[in-house]
PyMOL Python script that loads the backbone (N, CA, C, O; Angstrom):
from pymol import cmd

cmd.read_pdbstr("""\
ATOM      1  N   UNK A   1      29.203  -0.463  23.819  1.00  0.00           N
ATOM      2  CA  UNK A   1      28.016  -1.182  24.506  1.00  0.00           C
ATOM      3  C   UNK A   1      26.920  -0.259  24.179  1.00  0.00           C
ATOM      4  O   UNK A   1      26.120  -0.541  23.286  1.00  0.00           O
ATOM      5  N   UNK A   2      26.808   1.313  25.158  1.00  0.00           N
ATOM      6  CA  UNK A   2      25.774   1.957  24.390  1.00  0.00           C
ATOM      7  C   UNK A   2      25.882   2.428  23.304  1.00  0.00           C
ATOM      8  O   UNK A   2      25.337   3.493  23.012  1.00  0.00           O
ATOM      9  N   UNK A   3      26.689   1.663  22.379  1.00  0.00           N
ATOM     10  CA  UNK A   3      26.070   1.313  20.699  1.00  0.00           C
ATOM     11  C   UNK A   3      26.304   0.851  20.352  1.00  0.00           C
ATOM     12  O   UNK A   3      27.015   1.092  19.376  1.00  0.00           O
ATOM     13  N   UNK A   4      25.869  -0.830  20.871  1.00  0.00           N
ATOM     14  CA  UNK A   4      25.086  -1.954  20.547  1.00  0.00           C
ATOM     15  C   UNK A   4      23.758  -1.019  20.601  1.00  0.00           C
ATOM     16  O   UNK A   4      23.312  -0.405  19.632  1.00  0.00           O
ATOM     17  N   UNK A   5      23.145  -1.024  22.061  1.00  0.00           N
ATOM     18  CA  UNK A   5      22.122  -0.672  22.888  1.00  0.00           C
ATOM     19  C   UNK A   5      21.380   0.607  21.972  1.00  0.00           C
ATOM     20  O   UNK A   5      20.400   0.468  21.240  1.00  0.00           O
ATOM     21  N   UNK A   6      21.829   1.364  22.127  1.00  0.00           N
ATOM     22  CA  UNK A   6      21.447   2.187  20.875  1.00  0.00           C
ATOM     23  C   UNK A   6      21.174   1.845  19.589  1.00  0.00           C
ATOM     24  O   UNK A   6      19.977   2.022  19.363  1.00  0.00           O
ATOM     25  N   UNK A   7      21.828   1.391  18.562  1.00  0.00           N
ATOM     26  CA  UNK A   7      21.453   1.377  17.418  1.00  0.00           C
ATOM     27  C   UNK A   7      20.265   0.374  17.782  1.00  0.00           C
ATOM     28  O   UNK A   7      19.250   0.853  17.277  1.00  0.00           O
ATOM     29  N   UNK A   8      19.959  -0.833  18.454  1.00  0.00           N
ATOM     30  CA  UNK A   8      19.709  -1.930  18.848  1.00  0.00           C
ATOM     31  C   UNK A   8      17.460  -0.905  18.922  1.00  0.00           C
ATOM     32  O   UNK A   8      16.435  -0.788  18.251  1.00  0.00           O
ATOM     33  N   UNK A   9      18.055  -0.530  20.202  1.00  0.00           N
ATOM     34  CA  UNK A   9      16.541  -0.028  19.449  1.00  0.00           C
ATOM     35  C   UNK A   9      15.928   1.105  19.266  1.00  0.00           C
ATOM     36  O   UNK A   9      14.785   1.419  19.596  1.00  0.00           O
ATOM     37  N   UNK A  10      17.276   2.119  18.362  1.00  0.00           N
ATOM     38  CA  UNK A  10      16.228   2.569  17.012  1.00  0.00           C
ATOM     39  C   UNK A  10      16.070   1.809  16.198  1.00  0.00           C
ATOM     40  O   UNK A  10      15.034   2.053  15.578  1.00  0.00           O
ATOM     41  N   UNK A  11      16.820   0.577  15.694  1.00  0.00           N
ATOM     42  CA  UNK A  11      15.926  -0.287  14.740  1.00  0.00           C
ATOM     43  C   UNK A  11      14.662  -1.089  14.921  1.00  0.00           C
ATOM     44  O   UNK A  11      13.913  -1.488  14.029  1.00  0.00           O
ATOM     45  N   UNK A  12      14.546  -1.261  16.253  1.00  0.00           N
ATOM     46  CA  UNK A  12      12.512  -1.326  17.006  1.00  0.00           C
ATOM     47  C   UNK A  12      11.829  -0.140  16.592  1.00  0.00           C
ATOM     48  O   UNK A  12      10.862  -0.008  15.841  1.00  0.00           O
ATOM     49  N   UNK A  13      12.720   0.959  17.414  1.00  0.00           N
ATOM     50  CA  UNK A  13      11.359   1.649  17.684  1.00  0.00           C
ATOM     51  C   UNK A  13      10.789   1.939  15.382  1.00  0.00           C
ATOM     52  O   UNK A  13       9.769   2.019  14.698  1.00  0.00           O
ATOM     53  N   UNK A  14      12.152   1.969  15.220  1.00  0.00           N
ATOM     54  CA  UNK A  14      11.828   1.974  13.005  1.00  0.00           C
ATOM     55  C   UNK A  14      10.837   1.040  13.077  1.00  0.00           C
ATOM     56  O   UNK A  14       9.644   1.336  13.147  1.00  0.00           O
ATOM     57  N   UNK A  15      11.348  -0.283  13.060  1.00  0.00           N
ATOM     58  CA  UNK A  15      10.385  -1.362  12.335  1.00  0.00           C
ATOM     59  C   UNK A  15       8.736  -1.425  13.609  1.00  0.00           C
ATOM     60  O   UNK A  15       7.728  -1.935  13.120  1.00  0.00           O
ATOM     61  N   UNK A  16       8.620  -0.762  15.494  1.00  0.00           N
ATOM     62  CA  UNK A  16       7.845  -1.364  15.102  1.00  0.00           C
ATOM     63  C   UNK A  16       6.424   0.332  15.091  1.00  0.00           C
ATOM     64  O   UNK A  16       5.298   0.319  15.589  1.00  0.00           O
ATOM     65  N   UNK A  17       7.079   1.456  14.383  1.00  0.00           N
ATOM     66  CA  UNK A  17       6.878   2.774  12.840  1.00  0.00           C
ATOM     67  C   UNK A  17       6.288   2.251  12.397  1.00  0.00           C
ATOM     68  O   UNK A  17       5.075   2.104  12.548  1.00  0.00           O
ATOM     69  N   UNK A  18       7.208   1.679  11.499  1.00  0.00           N
ATOM     70  CA  UNK A  18       6.625   1.003  10.271  1.00  0.00           C
ATOM     71  C   UNK A  18       5.639   0.326  10.250  1.00  0.00           C
ATOM     72  O   UNK A  18       5.046   0.467   9.181  1.00  0.00           O
ATOM     73  N   UNK A  19       4.942  -0.674  11.237  1.00  0.00           N
ATOM     74  CA  UNK A  19       4.392  -1.628  11.176  1.00  0.00           C
ATOM     75  C   UNK A  19       2.894  -0.785  11.313  1.00  0.00           C
ATOM     76  O   UNK A  19       1.887  -0.932  10.619  1.00  0.00           O
ATOM     77  N   UNK A  20       3.133   0.178  12.502  1.00  0.00           N
ATOM     78  CA  UNK A  20       1.757   0.992  12.975  1.00  0.00           C
ATOM     79  C   UNK A  20       0.834   1.869  11.574  1.00  0.00           C
ATOM     80  O   UNK A  20      -0.380   2.039  11.461  1.00  0.00           O
ATOM     81  N   UNK A  21       2.564   2.528  10.153  1.00  0.00           N
ATOM     82  CA  UNK A  21       1.864   2.704   9.763  1.00  0.00           C
ATOM     83  C   UNK A  21       0.986   1.891   8.708  1.00  0.00           C
ATOM     84  O   UNK A  21      -0.058   2.264   8.175  1.00  0.00           O
ATOM     85  N   UNK A  22       1.863   0.342   8.491  1.00  0.00           N
ATOM     86  CA  UNK A  22       1.776  -0.021   6.817  1.00  0.00           C
ATOM     87  C   UNK A  22       0.301  -0.395   8.075  1.00  0.00           C
ATOM     88  O   UNK A  22      -0.440   0.464   7.596  1.00  0.00           O
ATOM     89  N   UNK A  23      -0.494  -0.968   9.147  1.00  0.00           N
ATOM     90  CA  UNK A  23      -0.967  -1.209   9.507  1.00  0.00           C
ATOM     91  C   UNK A  23      -2.953   0.386   9.029  1.00  0.00           C
ATOM     92  O   UNK A  23      -3.995   0.361   8.375  1.00  0.00           O
ATOM     93  N   UNK A  24      -2.179   1.369   9.965  1.00  0.00           N
ATOM     94  CA  UNK A  24      -3.064   2.664   9.617  1.00  0.00           C
ATOM     95  C   UNK A  24      -3.880   2.416   8.490  1.00  0.00           C
ATOM     96  O   UNK A  24      -5.096   2.229   8.440  1.00  0.00           O
ATOM     97  N   UNK A  25      -2.580   2.456   7.117  1.00  0.00           N
ATOM     98  CA  UNK A  25      -3.027   2.417   5.945  1.00  0.00           C
ATOM     99  C   UNK A  25      -4.235   1.674   5.868  1.00  0.00           C
ATOM    100  O   UNK A  25      -5.391   2.097   5.873  1.00  0.00           O
ATOM    101  N   UNK A  26      -3.578  -0.137   5.757  1.00  0.00           N
ATOM    102  CA  UNK A  26      -4.360  -0.876   5.610  1.00  0.00           C
ATOM    103  C   UNK A  26      -5.722  -0.371   6.423  1.00  0.00           C
ATOM    104  O   UNK A  26      -6.578  -0.872   5.695  1.00  0.00           O
ATOM    105  N   UNK A  27      -6.314   0.180   7.276  1.00  0.00           N
ATOM    106  CA  UNK A  27      -7.658   0.067   7.599  1.00  0.00           C
ATOM    107  C   UNK A  27      -7.975   2.099   7.707  1.00  0.00           C
ATOM    108  O   UNK A  27      -8.956   2.175   8.446  1.00  0.00           O
ATOM    109  N   UNK A  28      -7.686   3.131   7.422  1.00  0.00           N
ATOM    110  CA  UNK A  28      -7.475   4.035   6.979  1.00  0.00           C
ATOM    111  C   UNK A  28      -7.347   4.178   5.183  1.00  0.00           C
ATOM    112  O   UNK A  28      -6.538   5.058   4.888  1.00  0.00           O
ATOM    113  N   UNK A  29      -7.922   3.558   4.079  1.00  0.00           N
ATOM    114  CA  UNK A  29      -7.710   3.652   2.539  1.00  0.00           C
ATOM    115  C   UNK A  29      -7.416   5.337   2.446  1.00  0.00           C
ATOM    116  O   UNK A  29      -7.896   5.715   3.515  1.00  0.00           O
ATOM    117  N   UNK A  30      -6.823   6.710   1.666  1.00  0.00           N
ATOM    118  CA  UNK A  30      -6.413   6.754   1.234  1.00  0.00           C
ATOM    119  C   UNK A  30      -8.204   7.292   0.729  1.00  0.00           C
ATOM    120  O   UNK A  30      -9.081   6.653   1.310  1.00  0.00           O
ATOM    121  N   UNK A  31      -8.686   8.363  -0.258  1.00  0.00           N
ATOM    122  CA  UNK A  31      -9.238   8.123  -1.056  1.00  0.00           C
ATOM    123  C   UNK A  31      -8.536   7.895  -2.722  1.00  0.00           C
ATOM    124  O   UNK A  31      -9.294   7.287  -3.479  1.00  0.00           O
ATOM    125  N   UNK A  32      -7.788   8.133  -3.055  1.00  0.00           N
ATOM    126  CA  UNK A  32      -7.033   7.471  -4.254  1.00  0.00           C
ATOM    127  C   UNK A  32      -7.004   6.669  -4.279  1.00  0.00           C
ATOM    128  O   UNK A  32      -7.047   6.108  -5.374  1.00  0.00           O
ATOM    129  N   UNK A  33      -6.904   5.924  -3.072  1.00  0.00           N
ATOM    130  CA  UNK A  33      -6.500   4.270  -2.659  1.00  0.00           C
ATOM    131  C   UNK A  33      -8.048   3.530  -3.263  1.00  0.00           C
ATOM    132  O   UNK A  33      -8.325   2.381  -3.607  1.00  0.00           O
ATOM    133  N   UNK A  34      -8.865   4.831  -3.189  1.00  0.00           N
ATOM    134  CA  UNK A  34     -10.561   3.827  -3.110  1.00  0.00           C
ATOM    135  C   UNK A  34     -10.917   3.774  -4.100  1.00  0.00           C
ATOM    136  O   UNK A  34     -11.511   2.806  -4.576  1.00  0.00           O
ATOM    137  N   UNK A  35     -10.484   5.426  -5.020  1.00  0.00           N
ATOM    138  CA  UNK A  35     -10.201   5.191  -6.137  1.00  0.00           C
ATOM    139  C   UNK A  35      -9.940   3.730  -7.549  1.00  0.00           C
ATOM    140  O   UNK A  35     -10.729   3.338  -8.409  1.00  0.00           O
ATOM    141  N   UNK A  36      -8.225   3.191  -7.164  1.00  0.00           N
ATOM    142  CA  UNK A  36      -7.849   2.840  -7.736  1.00  0.00           C
ATOM    143  C   UNK A  36      -8.137   1.130  -7.188  1.00  0.00           C
ATOM    144  O   UNK A  36      -7.660   0.097  -7.657  1.00  0.00           O
ATOM    145  N   UNK A  37      -9.058   1.305  -6.077  1.00  0.00           N
ATOM    146  CA  UNK A  37      -9.130  -0.120  -5.848  1.00  0.00           C
ATOM    147  C   UNK A  37     -10.942   0.107  -6.188  1.00  0.00           C
ATOM    148  O   UNK A  37     -11.830  -0.407  -5.508  1.00  0.00           O
ATOM    149  N   UNK A  38     -11.059   0.583  -6.834  1.00  0.00           N
ATOM    150  CA  UNK A  38     -12.501   1.154  -7.264  1.00  0.00           C
ATOM    151  C   UNK A  38     -12.422   0.919  -8.326  1.00  0.00           C
ATOM    152  O   UNK A  38     -13.274   0.070  -8.587  1.00  0.00           O
ATOM    153  N   UNK A  39     -11.401   1.399  -9.871  1.00  0.00           N
ATOM    154  CA  UNK A  39     -11.468   1.481 -10.583  1.00  0.00           C
ATOM    155  C   UNK A  39     -10.863  -0.653 -11.046  1.00  0.00           C
ATOM    156  O   UNK A  39     -11.573  -1.413 -11.704  1.00  0.00           O
ATOM    157  N   UNK A  40      -9.918  -0.911 -10.638  1.00  0.00           N
ATOM    158  CA  UNK A  40      -9.039  -1.699 -10.528  1.00  0.00           C
ATOM    159  C   UNK A  40     -10.743  -3.213 -10.289  1.00  0.00           C
ATOM    160  O   UNK A  40     -10.822  -4.279 -10.899  1.00  0.00           O
ATOM    161  N   UNK A  41     -11.258  -2.935  -9.758  1.00  0.00           N
ATOM    162  CA  UNK A  41     -12.537  -4.114  -9.786  1.00  0.00           C
ATOM    163  C   UNK A  41     -13.717  -3.319 -10.366  1.00  0.00           C
ATOM    164  O   UNK A  41     -14.862  -3.759 -10.268  1.00  0.00           O
ATOM    165  N   UNK A  42     -13.424  -2.052 -11.019  1.00  0.00           N
ATOM    166  CA  UNK A  42     -14.834  -2.278 -12.895  1.00  0.00           C
ATOM    167  C   UNK A  42     -13.375  -2.829 -13.978  1.00  0.00           C
ATOM    168  O   UNK A  42     -13.607  -3.784 -14.719  1.00  0.00           O
ATOM    169  N   UNK A  43     -12.381  -2.391 -14.004  1.00  0.00           N
ATOM    170  CA  UNK A  43     -11.892  -3.727 -14.963  1.00  0.00           C
ATOM    171  C   UNK A  43     -11.801  -4.783 -15.198  1.00  0.00           C
ATOM    172  O   UNK A  43     -11.778  -5.221 -16.348  1.00  0.00           O
ATOM    173  N   UNK A  44     -11.686  -5.819 -13.629  1.00  0.00           N
ATOM    174  CA  UNK A  44     -11.438  -6.448 -14.103  1.00  0.00           C
ATOM    175  C   UNK A  44     -12.929  -7.359 -14.160  1.00  0.00           C
ATOM    176  O   UNK A  44     -12.974  -8.554 -13.869  1.00  0.00           O
ATOM    177  N   UNK A  45     -14.427  -6.339 -14.699  1.00  0.00           N
ATOM    178  CA  UNK A  45     -15.569  -7.405 -14.117  1.00  0.00           C
ATOM    179  C   UNK A  45     -15.935  -6.233 -15.458  1.00  0.00           C
ATOM    180  O   UNK A  45     -16.821  -5.382 -15.386  1.00  0.00           O
ATOM    181  N   UNK A  46     -14.990  -6.451 -16.688  1.00  0.00           N
ATOM    182  CA  UNK A  46     -15.104  -5.691 -17.660  1.00  0.00           C
ATOM    183  C   UNK A  46     -15.193  -6.297 -18.814  1.00  0.00           C
ATOM    184  O   UNK A  46     -15.228  -7.416 -18.302  1.00  0.00           O
ATOM    185  N   UNK A  47     -15.295  -6.632 -20.499  1.00  0.00           N
ATOM    186  CA  UNK A  47     -15.153  -7.271 -21.518  1.00  0.00           C
ATOM    187  C   UNK A  47     -13.553  -6.995 -21.329  1.00  0.00           C
ATOM    188  O   UNK A  47     -12.957  -6.005 -20.905  1.00  0.00           O
ATOM    189  N   UNK A  48     -13.035  -8.414 -21.870  1.00  0.00           N
ATOM    190  CA  UNK A  48     -11.730  -8.479 -22.294  1.00  0.00           C
ATOM    191  C   UNK A  48     -11.830  -7.372 -23.828  1.00  0.00           C
ATOM    192  O   UNK A  48     -10.801  -6.814 -24.208  1.00  0.00           O
ATOM    193  N   UNK A  49     -12.742  -7.233 -24.348  1.00  0.00           N
ATOM    194  CA  UNK A  49     -12.282  -6.464 -25.739  1.00  0.00           C
ATOM    195  C   UNK A  49     -12.374  -5.370 -25.178  1.00  0.00           C
ATOM    196  O   UNK A  49     -11.760  -4.531 -25.837  1.00  0.00           O
ATOM    197  N   UNK A  50     -13.161  -4.650 -23.650  1.00  0.00           N
ATOM    198  CA  UNK A  50     -12.979  -3.466 -23.861  1.00  0.00           C
ATOM    199  C   UNK A  50     -11.499  -3.138 -22.344  1.00  0.00           C
ATOM    200  O   UNK A  50     -11.079  -2.124 -21.786  1.00  0.00           O
ATOM    201  N   UNK A  51     -11.096  -5.030 -22.209  1.00  0.00           N
ATOM    202  CA  UNK A  51      -9.520  -4.713 -21.239  1.00  0.00           C
ATOM    203  C   UNK A  51      -8.836  -3.516 -22.269  1.00  0.00           C
ATOM    204  O   UNK A  51      -8.408  -2.365 -22.172  1.00  0.00           O
ATOM    205  N   UNK A  52      -9.072  -4.831 -23.580  1.00  0.00           N
ATOM    206  CA  UNK A  52      -7.855  -4.278 -24.159  1.00  0.00           C
ATOM    207  C   UNK A  52      -7.574  -3.019 -25.330  1.00  0.00           C
ATOM    208  O   UNK A  52      -6.641  -2.886 -26.121  1.00  0.00           O
ATOM    209  N   UNK A  53      -9.365  -1.760 -24.968  1.00  0.00           N
ATOM    210  CA  UNK A  53      -9.394  -0.569 -25.643  1.00  0.00           C
ATOM    211  C   UNK A  53      -7.875   0.153 -25.496  1.00  0.00           C
ATOM    212  O   UNK A  53      -7.021   0.613 -26.255  1.00  0.00           O
ATOM    213  N   UNK A  54      -8.070  -0.031 -24.069  1.00  0.00           N
ATOM    214  CA  UNK A  54      -7.043   0.394 -23.636  1.00  0.00           C
ATOM    215  C   UNK A  54      -5.446   0.771 -24.087  1.00  0.00           C
ATOM    216  O   UNK A  54      -5.076   1.935 -24.244  1.00  0.00           O
ATOM    217  N   UNK A  55      -4.935   0.085 -24.193  1.00  0.00           N
ATOM    218  CA  UNK A  55      -4.105  -0.174 -24.759  1.00  0.00           C
ATOM    219  C   UNK A  55      -4.073   0.270 -26.490  1.00  0.00           C
ATOM    220  O   UNK A  55      -2.974   0.162 -27.034  1.00  0.00           O
ATOM    221  N   UNK A  56      -5.160   0.722 -27.277  1.00  0.00           N
ATOM    222  CA  UNK A  56      -4.917   1.211 -27.847  1.00  0.00           C
ATOM    223  C   UNK A  56      -5.204   2.903 -28.004  1.00  0.00           C
ATOM    224  O   UNK A  56      -5.356   3.482 -29.080  1.00  0.00           O
ATOM    225  N   UNK A  57      -5.248   3.710 -26.266  1.00  0.00           N
ATOM    226  CA  UNK A  57      -5.048   4.685 -25.985  1.00  0.00           C
ATOM    227  C   UNK A  57      -4.065   5.701 -26.657  1.00  0.00           C
ATOM    228  O   UNK A  57      -3.939   6.836 -26.197  1.00  0.00           O
TER     229      UNK A  57
END
""", "prot")
cmd.dss("prot")
cmd.show_as("cartoon", "prot")
cmd.util.cbc("prot")
cmd.orient("prot")
């Protein structure tokens, strides 16, 4: 019985911890995340000829 209790307790602790980490990262993006979002935003607004030019580097 104690094995089942400990297993379930650990599972819920891991689930809660992972959920809190996801929420924190969504609210507090890193510098790298902000840079990637900025670059992706720029790429979406560039003309197709320029976006495709990256494939020829």
